[in-house]
N, C-alpha and C positions, 0 to 999 in steps of 0.2 A: 092383841088389841094395841102393842108397840110396837107388833112391826107393821100391821096398817099403819098407822102413824107414818113411822120410817118412812115408808113406802109413799104415802102422801106427800110428805115433805120432799121428796127424791123426785117425783113429777111434778111437785111445782118448781124446787129446783126450773127443772129441764126445761120448765114453759117459760120459765121466766128470764132463763141462759138464753133461749131461742128469741126471745121479744126483742132482747137486748140486744143479740144477735143482726135484726133484721132493721132494731130502728141503726143501728152502725150503719149499714149498709144507706140505709136513707138520710143518713147524716154527711155520710160520703159520698154519694148523690146532690144532695140540695148545695156540698160545697164545689162539686166540681160545676155546676149549674150557678151558681151564683159568679165564678171566677169566669166560665164563660157569657157571661150576664157583664160583667168587665170589660170582656177584653172588647165585646160587640159594642159597647159601650163605646169607646175607645176607638173605637173602629169607625164609630159612627160621629163623633164629633171631626174626628178628622176629615170623614168624606163629607162632614157638613161644613168644616172651615172650607175643602178645597173648592164646596159648590158655591160656597159663597165667592168666593175668591172667582170661581167661573165666571159669575153672573156677574162680576165688573170687572174682570180681563180684556173687555175689549173697550171701555170707555178707559181705562188704564193705559193702555197701549196704543189709544191718541192722545191721551195728555202725555206720554213718554214721548211718545214720533216728535208732540209739538214742540215741548223742550227741548227733543234733538236739533230741531231744525231751526228754533230759535238759535240755539246757543252758536248749530254752524255761521248762522248769518252774522253773530257778534262776533266773530272769529277774521268775516272778512271787514264786516266794515271796522276791526282795529287796522286789519290791510290798508285797508280804505283813505284810516286818518293819518295814516305813515307816507302814504301816497298824496296828499294834501300837504303834509308836514311838509315833505321835500319841496313839492310846487311856491309853498311860498317864502322855503327856504334860498329858492334859484331866480326868484322875484326882483329881487334889485338887478340881479345880472345880467338877465333876460331884459329890462328897461332900460340897463346899459349900452347893450349890447346892439337896439332897437334904434338908439339915439347915436350910432358911431354910423361911418362911410367904408365905402372903399370894403373888401375881405369880410371885414368883422359884421357888418352888413347881413354876409352871407351866413352867420352861424347862428345858433337857437339850441339853447338845451328843452329835452324831453324826457321827461317823467313817466313810465308806463308800469302797467303789471304785466308781468312775464306768466304764463302757465306751463309750465310743462307737460303736456298733452300724454308725452311718449315715454316718460320715467312711471306718467301715474299710470297708464293703461298698461302697463308691462306687469308693473307689481298688482295690478286688477288680474291680467293672465295667466299669473302663477298662482293666484289663486282656488280659478274655477280648470274644468274639466273642457279642456280645448277638441278634447278627440269628438264630444257630445254633438250630433246635431242640433242647429237651431240657430239661433241668431248672431251668437257669442264661436262659432266654429270658426277655427285657425286662427293663426295670427294676425293682428292688425288689425280684427272686426271689433271689438272692444275701444281701441284708439280713433276708428274713423267719426263712431256713434260721439262720445266723446266730444271731439272737434266740432260736431254740429252742432251739439244740444247742449254743454259743456262750455267751452272755450270762448264766446263771444262773451258770458254773463260773466265768467270771469273774470276775461281780462278788462272788463269797458264794463260794466254792472253795474248795480248798486248793491249794495247786502242782501236788499229785497229780492231786486233781481237775482241775486247767486241765490240764495234761497228757493226763489220761485222755479226756479232752473232747476237744482239738485229735487226737490218734491217730482215736480214732471222727471227729472228720468229715471225715480225710484217704481215711478204709477205704473210707466209704459215697459219695465224691464226688472223689475224685482224678481217677477215669476222666474221668469228666462232665467237673468242670470242663479237661480235657485236651482234651476235646470239644469246648469252647465256645475252644480258641488259635487264635490269628490266625494260626497259622504251620502248613503241614503238617511233620511229622515228617520228610520228604524234604528240607526245607528247613534242612539240620543246622545250618547255623551263623545262621540267624532266630531259631530253632525255640531254641536253647543260649541265646539271647541269652533270648530270651521266658522260657527257663524258670526263667532265677537271676533275674531282676525277680519273678516271678511265687512265687518260692519266698519271696524277703525280704519282700515283703506279705504274703505265709501266714503267715511267723511274727513280724510284727514287734509289738511292745507300745506304740507310739505312743499308741493311741487308749484307752489303759488310762493313769488318774490317780486317784491320791486325794484326796480334797476332805471340809472337816470343812465343819459347819454349824453353826450355833445355833436349835432351835428352840423356839418356844413354842404349848403344846398342838398339839406334832407336828408346826408348821407352820415354814419357813425362817420367820426375821424378815425376810427377804428379802423375801417376797410380805406382807407385814400392811400396813397401811395408814400413812400417813408418822406417828397421830398413836400406835397404839399400838407402832408400833416405837422411838417416840421415849421414848415412859416407860419401855419394855422395856431397852431399849440403859442411858437413866441409870440405874433401878434396877440393872440390871447392876451399873455403876461403881459408883453408892454402896453399893452390897452388901459389892463384890468389894473396894473402897479405903479398908476404917473403920480401915487401921489407920496410915492416913497422916495427917499432923496441918499440913499446908501449907494455907496458906488456899487455897479454892475458891472459883471465880470459875463462873455460871452465867450465859448470858444468853438470856433466855425460855424455862422448859423446858415451860413450862405448852403452847409452842404446836401446835398441831394437836389437842388432847386436849379433852376435855370436863372440866366445873368441879368432876365428880363424883370423876372418876377423878383431878383434880389433888390431891383431898381425899383420896381413899381411899387413894393409893397413896404420894404424893409428898409429903406435908405430913407424915408421919411418919418418913419415912428425915429429913428433912429437920431435922427437929428434934432427932432423934438425932443428925445431922453434928455440929451446931450445941454439941453439946456436948465434941465433940473439937476440934473447929478452926474457924478461922473462914470462914466459907460467906457469901458478894457475890451477888446475885442483883439480875438485872435483870429486869423483872418489870411482867406490868398484871393480875396476877391475885388478888381479896380472898383469896383462900384464903390464896394466899403467902405473904402481909403483914399480916394477921390472926391466921391461925390458928399462924405457926409461931414465934408471939409476938417478932417482929420485934426484936431490941434496937437500933437507928437506922433511920429510915425517912429515905431522902436525895431529894428531893422535884428535879426538873430544871423550868426553866421553859426557856423559848425566846421570845423578842419579836424578832419581823423589822424586819430594818435598813430606816428611810425610805428610806437611797441605793440598796437592793437589793444589801447586800452582804452578809458573814455575821451571824446573826443573834446576838443578846444572850442568851447563857445565865446563869442564876442558880440558884444552891440552897439548900434551905431542909433543915435537915436536924435530927431531934429521934429519941425515944421516942412509943408509941403514949400516953401520962401524959398530953403535950402536946398540949393540947384543938386547938391551930395544925395539929397535924401530922395530929391526929384528923381534923379537919375537912376538909383539902386530901387527907387519902386519901379520904372517902368522896367528893369533890367529883372524882376521877378514878378511882376504880377502880369507885363503885355510881352513879356520874351526879350526884351530889351528894344535898342532904339532899331537896328534891322528890320528888327518883327513888325514894328510901325513903319519903319519904310516901305519896305515889300508890300504891307497894307493898303496903305498909302499909293505906289504903285497900281494894283492891283482894283482900287477904285476909282484911281486918275485923281487921281486928292496934292493938290501941290501942298508942303508942311513949309509953314511960315518955322524960321530959325529967333 
């Protein structure tokens, strides 16, 4: 009887152990299933978020594009405001030049926007693969398109015109430009980095500058001959500085100028200037000495030193009414009395003494 009871107890214990083992397996399975459910819930949440983002991606992209285009237009509005400010700044000068006569009447000031299309296109071509066949194959294709479709708006259009021109350019050529990308879209990281650099270049404004220039008969004075440029600048200075009564010192204003230009343009202005201020001039031109009726003429003479040192410099001063001064002026500026006599003989003119 006792042995029978022990056997039953052992059998029951074995059954219970087996049941507990089965429960542990079920428990482990439940834990694994719960963990899998949690993981899948997180993945589902991620996919749901991405789906929601994808559903609004088109509208957000459009909104961001509009914001980008507006920012681009605002940048050009600032450039145009700078141009307008310069035009207002030089307006008084233009009014004064318009009231002048002679050479000064032919002067004008031009303020303009300049687009360096070459540098912009060159930078863009460095970002694309020009070896690929398409609209932008080879060097210069991008520059040609930019000159035709963007340059007019960049240089003369309003901010709205620039914004519209860039939008039209993107609509027409964006896919073609992407086709010339050096990376395939499947190379996600490299392609995204390239897209960022591409967008920064496309909407850059570093190639736009506001320039002003002084024109003479419609030509930039920097392109004039040295003589014409010198006389224009000197005339401009004398005309615009007419209210100043401080002494004016000028060194050889006749340099690179023909005698007729000196007489026609400079003499009159110097005569007017000396009525308001003292004019001190270094010159070798007779027109500027005689025809301006110089009040005092100072003649410098240098004698070389015998020992090779510094020369000895002496000065003689006087007016044109002084016979000695007139003779020195004649000798220095016109070659002396003999030169006058020879010239008169060739011209068959009798000189009165």
